[in-house]
Structures are given as structure tokens and as C-alpha cells.
N, C-alpha and C positions, 0 to 999 in steps of 0.2 A: 275258338281259341285253343281247345285241347287237341286240335289237329297238329299243332306245332310240337315236334318230338322233343326239342330242347326244353320247352315249357313243361311238358309232362315229366321229364327227368328231374327238373328243378322242383316240381311239386312233390315228387317222390322223395327227393333229398330233404326237402323241408319237413316232411312227415318224419323221416328217419332221425334228423337231428333234434326235432321237437320231442321225440320219444326219449332220446338220450338226455335232453334237458330236464324233462319231467322226472326221469329216474334219478338224476343228480339232485333234484330238489328234495327228494325223499331219502337221500343218502346212499343211493346205489350208483356207484361210479366205477369206471375202469381205473386200474392202477395208473399213477401219474405218468410212468414211462409209456404204457400202452395208450393212454389217452392222448398224450402228446403226439404219438405216431399216427393213430387212427384219425384224429381230428385235424392234424397237420396235413395228411393226405387229402382229406375232404376240402379243407380250405384252399390248398394249392390246386386241386383238381377242378374245383368249381369256380373259385374266385381269382384265378391267376390274372385275368384281364383287369379286374378291379385293383389288385395289388400292384400290377405293373403300371397302371395309370396313376395310382397313388404315389408310387416311387418317382415317376416322371414329374408329377406336380411338386413333390418335395425338392427334387434336384433343381427345378426351374423356379422355385420359390413362388409357386402359384397356389397361394393359401386359400383361394376361393373355391378350390376343387372339392367336389363331394367325395371323390375317390380318396383323396388325402384324409378327409375326416374319417372315412370307413377304415382306412389302413391303420390310422392311429388307434381306433377303437379295437380292432382285431389284435394288433401287436400288444396293446395294453392288457386285454383280457388273457391272452396267451401267457404274458409275462407273469401274471399273478396266479396262473394255474387254472383259470376258468376256461378250460378248453372247449367245453360244450357251448358256452356263451359265444366264444370266438367263432365257432363253426356256424352257430345260428345266425350271427350277425352277417357273415359273408354269404351264406346260402339265401337268407331272406332278402338281402339287398340285391343279390343277383336275380332272384325271382321277381322283385319289383321292377328291376331294369328290363327283364324279359317281358313282363306284362306290358310295360310301356311300348316296347318294340312291337309286340304282337298287336297291341291296340291300334297303334298308328298304321301298321301294315294292313290290319283289317279294314280300316277306313280307305285304304288305297287299293285294296285287292280287286275290286270290281273292274276298274280300268286296266289293271295289270293283267287280269285273267282274260279280258276282252282282247287286248293286243297280243298276248302270248298265245291265245287260241285261234288267231287268224290262220287261214290256209297258207301253208308254206310253198305249195305248188299251185299253179293256175294253168288252165287250158286256154291256149290262144287259137282264135278262129283260123282254120286252115292247117293247123299242125296236129299230128296224130298223138304225140306224147305231151303231157304237161311239162312245164318248165318252172324253174325256181322263180318265186315271186320277185326276187331281187333283180332278175334279168329283164323284167318287163319295163318298157319305155312308155312315156307319154305318147298317146296316139294309137297304141296297140289296141286291138279289139279282143277282149277276153270273153269266155263263155262261162256263165254261172248257172249250174243246175238247180232245180227246185230243192228247197230245204237245205241250202248251203249258205254259209257266210259269204258275203261279198268282200273280196280281199282288198280292193283298191277303189278310190273315188273315181267317178266317171259319169258319162252320159249314156243313157240307153239308146242303142241304135237298132235293136231288133228284139222282138218278143214282147209279151205283155204278162205282168205278174203283180202280185201284192208283196210289198216289202215291209217287214217288221222293223221299225226304226226306234223301238223302245229303248235300246241300249244307248242311244245318242240323245233322244229327245224326251224320254220318259213317257211317250204316248203309247198306250197299249194297242191301239187300233191300227192294223196294217194299212199302208198307203198304196193306192193304185199307181203302178209305174208302166210307162210305155215310151215309145220313141220320143226323144227330146227331153225326157225327165232326168234330173240328177239323182244319182245314188251314191251311197257312202260306205266306206269300209267299216266292217263291224256290224252292219245291219244284215238281217236274215231274209234271203229270197224264199218266199213261202209257197208259191204256186207254180208258175211257168218258168221255162228257161229264158234267160236274158243274155243278150249280147251287149257288151258295155265298152265304149271307147274310153280308155284310161285318161284321166286328166291330172291325177297326182299319184306318184309312186310312193313306196314305203319310206317313211320318215317325213313325208310332207302331207300326209292325209289329214283330214279333219280330226280323226281320232288321235293321231300322233300329236297334233297341236294341242288338243284338249288335255291329253294326258300330261304333256310337258308343262302346260300352264297350271294344271291342278297340282302337280307335284312341286312346282316352284312356288306355289301360293304361300307355303309356310314361311318362305323367306321374307315375305312382306308382313312383318310382325305387327300385331295389333298393339295399341298403346298399353293395354293391360299386360301383355306378354313382355314388352320392353321394360315396363316398370318392375315386374316380378324378377326378371333376369338381373336388372340393375340392383334391386334389393338383395338378391341372393349373393351377389359379388361382395357385398359388405357383411351380410349375415353370417356366412361360413367362417371367415376369419374371426369375427366377434365371438362365435361359439367356441372356436379353438382356444381363444384367449380366456374365455369364461371357464372352460374345462380345466385349464391349467390352474386358474385361481381356486376352483373347487377342490382340485387334487392336492394342492400344496398349502393353501392358506389356513384351513381349519386345523391340520396337524401342527402347523407352525405356532398357532395360539393355543394348542392343547384342547381344541373343541371336539375333535374326532381323531380316531386313529388313521394312519396313512392308508391302510388297505381299504377301509370303509370309504374314505374320501375318494380314493382312486376309483373304486367301483361306481360311486355316484358320478364322477366325472365321465366315466365310460358310458354310463346310462344317458348322461346328457348328450354326449357325442352321437349316440345312436338315435335317440328320439329327435334330435335337432337336425338330422339329415334332411335337407330341403328338397329331396327328390319329388315328393308328392306336390310340393308347392310349385316346383319348376315345370312339371309335366301337366299341371292342371289346365293350363291355357292351350298349349299346342295340340294336345290330344283332343280337346273339345273342338278346337278350330278345324282340325283335320276331319273329325267325325261330321261336323256340320257341312264342310265343303264336300265331303263324300256324299252326304245326303242330297245336297243341291245338285251335284253332278248327275246322280241317278234320276233326278227329277227334270233334267234337261236345262240346268242353269250352271254356267261356268263362273265361279268366283275366283278372282285372281289373287286374293290375299286376305289374311285375317283382319287387317285394318278395315277392309271394305265390308266384310261381314259385320264387324263391330259397328261401323257407321250406319248400316241398315237398321240395327237395333236401337240406334240413338237418333234416328231421323226426325227432324222438326218440320221440314217442308220438302216438297218435291215438285219439280217442273216437268211438264209433259210437252213434247212436240206434238203437233196434231197429226200430220200425214204419216201413215204407216205405224203410228203409235196408238193414238186414240181411235184412228180410223184404220181400215184395212189397206189403204193405199191403192185400192182397185175401184175406179169409178164405175158406178152402175146406173142404168136408166131407171128413174123413179116415176116419171110422168111422160105420157105420150098424148098430146092434146091436138086433135085435128080441127081445122077451120075450113069454111067455104065448101062444105059438102064432101071433103076428102075423108075416106074411111081411115080408121086407126091402123088397120093392117097395111093399107097401101102407103100410108105416111111412113111407117116404120120400115117396110120393105124397101121403099125407094131410097130413104136415107141410108139404110144399110148398104144398098148397092153402090151408092156414091162413096161412102166411107170405107168400103172394102179395099179401096186402092190408096187410102190415106195412111200416112205414118203418124198422124197426131195421136197422142195418148188417149184422147176421149173417143176417137173413131172406133176403136175396138169394142168399147162398151156398147155402142149402138149396134154393131154387127152381132155381138154376143146376145143382146136383148132380142133381136129378131130371130136368131136361131133357137133361143130358149123357148120362144113362143111357137116354134114350128114353122116359121115363115122363111121363105127363100128370098134372099136379097135379089133385087131386080138387076138384070143385066144392063150395063151402061158402057158407053164409049166416049172418047174424047175427054177423058178425065183431066182436070187441071186443079192443082193445089195452089191456093193463094195464101202465102205465108202470113200468119198472124190474123187472118180473117176467116178462112173457111175453104170450101172446095166447090167445084162445079163440074157437071158432066151431062151427057145426053142419055136419057133413060130410054131403053128400047122396049119398055113395057107400058109405061104411062102414055095416055093420049097426048098430054103436053110434055114434050121430050126434054126440053131444057130445064135443068134443076140446079138450084144453089142450096148449099147447106153451110150455115155458119153464124157469125155474130150479127147483131142488129145493124151495125154500120155497113157490113158487107151486103146485106139484103137491101138496105136503103139505096144502094147504088143502082138497083134495077127496079125496085118497087116502092110504092107507098105502103107503109105498114099501118093497118087500121088500129084505132084506139083500143078495141077489145083485145087485140093481140098484145099491144103494149102493156095493157093492164094486167094480162096474164103473165107477161114477162116480168113485170115488177113484183108481182105476188111471189112468183117462184124464186126470184133473186133474193127477196127479203127472207126467204126460208133457207138461204145459204146455198142455193143450187146454181149450177152452171146451166144456162139455157141456150139451146141451139135452135135456130129458125130454119125451116125448110120451105122453099118456094119453087113454083114452076115458072114458066115464062109468062104466065098470066096473073098469078096471084100467090099470096102466102097460103101454104097448105096446112101448116101447123107448127107446133113447137115441141121440142123434146128436152126434158130436164134431166140433168145428170148430177149425181152426188157421190162423193167419196163416202161409202157406207161406214157409219160409226160401229166400232166393235161392240158386239152384243154384251160383253162383260165389262165395258168401260165404266158405265155408271156405277155398277156394283163395286168395282175396284176403288173408285173415288170415295164412295160411301164407307168402304172398309177402312181406308186410310184416314178418313175423318174420325171414325170411331177410335183410331189409334192416336188421335190428336195431332195428325200430320196434315198440314195445309197443302192443298193442290193448286197449281198455277198452270195455265196453258200458254205456251209460246209458239207462234206460227208465222210463217212467211206469207200466209194466205191473207186475203182481204178481210176486212172487219165483219162484213155480213156473213161470210162463210164461218169465220171464227166464232161469232156469237151463236150461230145456229148449232154448231157442234157443242159449244160450252153449255148451251141450254139443255141438250140431250144428256150430257154426262154430268151435269150439275156442278161445273166448276165456275165459281163466281169471278175469280180474278183471271184476266187474260190480256195478252199483248199480241197484236196482229201486225202484219206487213213488216216483219223483222228479217233482216239479213243475218247470215250465220254469225257475224261479229256482234250484231245487236243482241242475239240470243245469249251469247257468251257474257255480254255486259249485264244483261238482266239476271242471269244466274249468279254472277259475282255479287250483284246487289242483294240477292236473296241470301247468299252465304254470309254477307256482312250483317244482315238483319237476324238470321236464324242460326248461324254457325254451322249446323250440320244439315246439308241440303243434297238431295238426289236430283239427277237430271235423266230423263228417259227419252231416248231418241232412236233413230234407225241406224245410227253408227256410220252413216255415209257423209251427209252434209251437216251433221250436228257435232262433229268432232270438237270444235272450239268450245261449245257449250258443255259437252261431256267432260272436257278437261277442266273447265272452270268450277265444276261441282265438287263437293266432298267425295261423292261416289257417282260415277257415270255409268248408266245402265243402258245397254243396247238391245233393242228388239231386232231380231234377225232371223232369217231362214238359215238352216244348217248349211255350212259350206261357204259363208260369206267371210273371207279372210279379213277384209277391211273392217267389218263390224267387230270381229274378235279382237283385232288389234286396238281399236279406237276406245273401247270402254273398259271399266274396272270389273263390271259384271255383265255377262252376255247371256241373254235368254234365248237359248238355241231352238226351243220349240215355238217361239213367237207367240206365247200366251201372256197376255197382260195380267192375268190372275196370279202370275208368279210374283208380282210386286208385293202384295200383302203377305204372301207366303214367306218371302225373303225378310220382311219386317218381323214376322213372328219367329222365324228361325234365328235371326240376329238377336232378338230379345231373349229367346230361350237360351241361346249360347252364352250371352252376357250374364244372365241370371245364374246359369249353371257354373260359369267360371267364378263368379262372386261367391257362390255357396262353397265350391271346392276350396277356394283360397282362404275364405274365412274359417271354414271347418278345419283345414290343415293348420292354420296359424294358431287358432284357439287351443287346439289339442296339444300342439307343440309347446306353446307358452305355458300351458298347464303342467306338462311334464318337466319343463325347464325349472319351473318353480318348485316342483316336488324334489328335483335333483339338488337344487340349491339348498333346500332345507333338510336334505338327507332322507327323504321319504320315498325315493324311487329305487328300483333295482333293474339290472341289465335285462333280465328275461321279459319283464313287463314293458320296458322301453322298446325292445325288439318287436314284440307282437303289436304294440301300439303303432309303431312306425309303419310296419307292413300293412296293418289294417287300414290306416289312413290312405296309404298309396293305393291299395286295392279298391277302396271305396271311391276314390277320386277317378281312377281309371274306368271302373264299371259305370259310374255315374256319367262320365263324359261320353262313353260309347252309346248311351241311350239316344244321343243325337242322330245316330245312324238310322234309327227307325222313326224319327220325327215326321209327322204328317202335317 
């Protein structure tokens, strides 16, 4: 904070006018003409913007303006010769305003620094001299040296390195990058040189989109902030009216002298300044959103952060949310004398040519075990059923890989195979049968692996009194198998996207505040139907960033409980700040009404409240 030069100057000015105020309280004061000049210069030099804004509010009859309230207090104090108090009012109010500005800037500074620190010049492959980053086009190939920031989003076409993506995802461990991998502007190339084909230029990069959405987030005001702003619009005119009553009514009835009553009304104006009340919510929201961004989570507005803190139920999609969305081989069971190695190698050889999503998992399983896929020829894909090919390694050349119905077209499937098939399917696995031209050689079971943290996340949410529900388009057997692992009791299976949206709407009707977690691609209707839609995504997915209210950029499910805790912490802090500010202000209002306050005490109380609110809110920047 103290790095801000204007803030340092205002702190020095505050100490200076405080010394003058203390001296005046013990009877040491400048001559009236000298005081009027010295403190007039201080007031105009430091508070010119406040005075100008106050005058504009007066001329436009905008009586809800805080600046108008301060202008009246300063003019009033100056009028009765309390020059020191007038200077203290304007300096400390300006200090509070600057503290608010610096506090909000601090919560935004990490993204600002990241974008501002991007390389301004880049090296293009084949060119001797670097060029301005603004001249780079999509498709150009840039060269990024080790220990340099990557300036633009793109795909690696040459080189191997580790890239630190912590600025974007919050993950401290560098990620291996090689040809075909995506890289993002603002991340650090740690080891080897990389050649990158540019996919997004300046202004369209992932970091630009994230910064824009983060800075726009404050526009989506929370319900608490909307209420406080509405309250303040009535509060300030009411205080001005009350100050007039305190200034003129007691002298009218002979209860107090005019000067004493006028001072009490000025004290009321100062202590009643709602700046601490007004900033208590936005600065807390900005700090929380800044914290989330550094952890790899994009929150698009205060209302969504607040909703996470009030969540009553949450719906999870299954694929790529509770599971990794990457099918893996779990069982390889040979029959009729076929070895496990030959079964997997032959199946991998056939599937090597297939474009089916499950085919790659069989190929990956073979390679993971150090097996070489068999060479095949005459490959043929049968849509919706499987594939067939002639194996050049196995004695029985003709092989089929696919569903039971597909295999039954060529073979009788023994009861022991059918029994194993049923057992694996009851576990929620997809089963592939492999056969030669003579017999069934075995079965391979494939499963979309459940995220290791999923069960822990569901348990943590239950501890928060948040009900979890699973919604999936998959069949009931698979859904039940996953729900059993993650310990979600309520589930709905075989749902179309519009069905998921209807189920989420029903949850909202029952529980009021409901979250929906999906992959942000085919879950858009359900995400939109929830109070807060949360997208699990890999960095760089524009569709996911657009679809949801909260985007988990690092693809970690454990961020859900973190967001609930962050939302609750922010809500609790906002309530404390608001209550603290209101109680203290009403206390001093009461003192002013009964003639027991003074201007100096009111000034220091007002600034103290503002300072406490700001520093308290900034604690959210370091929330873990």
C-alpha cells in the first residue's frame, strides 16, 4: 500500500493537520488570518476534487452525494473559524478515498502486472530481428527462449520444455510441453526453447479474456451491495436534514447556543459519512475475486461469490466433472488359452486405426504395459458395433473387436464369457469383446476413471450442509457405479441436456440457491438454470469461459469446497464490516443529537472505521 506516492503524501498531510488539531485543543493556534490562509491552501490543494464533486452535486440537486455532505461540513467548520477541523475533515476523507482506491487496485494488481509485463517484442521464426507483438498474426510461428514469458496463446510445433502455468491456474508444478500441446500467454517457459504457432493475438488471449471478466465482475453486484447502495441513497439526504435540525432547532427553543449546535451538526455530518459503509462490500468482493483468480478460478461477479456462500444444493454432471472424461482400461480377461499380452496387443493393433473414443484407451493401455500393437491389414470399421481386421502376428488372422451383438454375428459366445460380461457391466464398465476367426479370445473392460478427489469433495460439501446430486446422460448402471464411489445418494441418469436443465430448475424451486457443475460444453442449459453455474475446464476453452458464472481454469474439483469457504468468509466479513460501521455511526449520531460529540472525535472515528473496513476486507487476498 505504501508504495503509492499519493497515499504516502496524504498520510504525511494527515499527521501534519492532526498536529495542528492537537495544538488547537490545548490553545495553541495560528492567528485567524494566518489560519484561514494556511488551512485554506491545504483544503484546496488536497481536497479540490472532493469540493468540485460536492459543488456539482449541489448544483444538480444530488443530495445523496457523499461529497456534498463533506463540502457542507468543511464550509461550516471554516465559517465558524474551526480551520483546523475543516482541514482535518478534507484530508482524512481524501485519505479514506485513497485507501479505498489503493485497496481495490491491490486486489487487481496481479493481473494488471501480468499483462503489463508481457513481452512487447517477439522473435518470429526465420526473421533476424524481433518485431512488435502487435504485428504478429494468427498462424505465425514465434520463438520463445528458456526463462522467458510466453507472449501469445498458441500450439507448440517445435522443442520440448516445462512451462510454469501458475499465473493462470494457480498450479506451482511446471507442465511438460512438446509438439501438439497448447501454451498460453503469461506463462513462463522454464527449460528449453519452444517454437509456437500463434492461435490468438493480443487482446484475444486467454489472459486478456480473464482480466476483462475479472475487472467487469464488480459490475455484477451482489444483493448485499445493491441493498447498501440503495440504503445510502436515502441515508445521506436524511443525515443532511437531521444536521439542519440539530443546528437550528435547539437554539430556536433556547436549549443550546447556535455555535455549539452548529458544531454538533458538523460532527454529525462527518461521522455520518457513509464511505465505510459503501466500500465495505465492493472491496471485499474484489479481494475475494482476486484471491480466486490467483488460485485458478474465474468468478464473473459478486452475486455469484455470494451465492457460493449461501449454497443449499449442488448438481454435478458425471463425465469430465466427477470423472476425468478419459476412458481407461481396467480389466483384460483372456479366454480359451489366449494370453493376456496377446489379447491386449492384438486388440490395440485393430483399434490403432479406429476413430472411436474408446479405441485410444486400448492402444494407450498396451503401450503403458510396454506392449507393441500387432500389425494388421484390411481394417474395417462397423459403425455402432466395432471393428475388424486381419492380424499379421496371430496364427488366427481374422479378428473382431466390439460389442456382444457384433461378435454374435460370427461366433457363439460361451456362458462363462457372458457371465463375465454381466459382472463387469454391473460395475458400470463398458465391455469390449475380442474374437478370432475360431473363438472368443477375451474381454476388455473400460471405465471413465472417477476423479481421485471426487468423494472427498462430496463429503466436504455434506459437512457444509450442502446436498449433492448427480445428473448424467449415461446409462443407469454406469451412473450407479460412479455414485457409489463418490457417495452421492441422489442421481438421475439417461438425461438429455434439456432434461438436466429441468432437473436443475426443480432443485432451485426446492432449495432456492443451487449450483450446477459441468464441463461448460454440452451442459450450458443446466448451467444457465442454476443460481450459479460452475464450469470445469482446461485453460483456453472459450466456450466454457462464456457458458458459466464461475470457471475453474485448473480443472480441479477441490476448488468447489474452496469456493464455498471463500463465499462464506466474504459474506461474514461483509456482514461484520457493515454492522460495525452502522453501530459506530449510529452511536455517534446519538451523541451528536444529545450534544455530547465534537468534530475532532467524529473525524477520527469516521476515518478509523473506514481504515478498519478496508484492512479487514483486504485479508481476503490471503485467504487459503
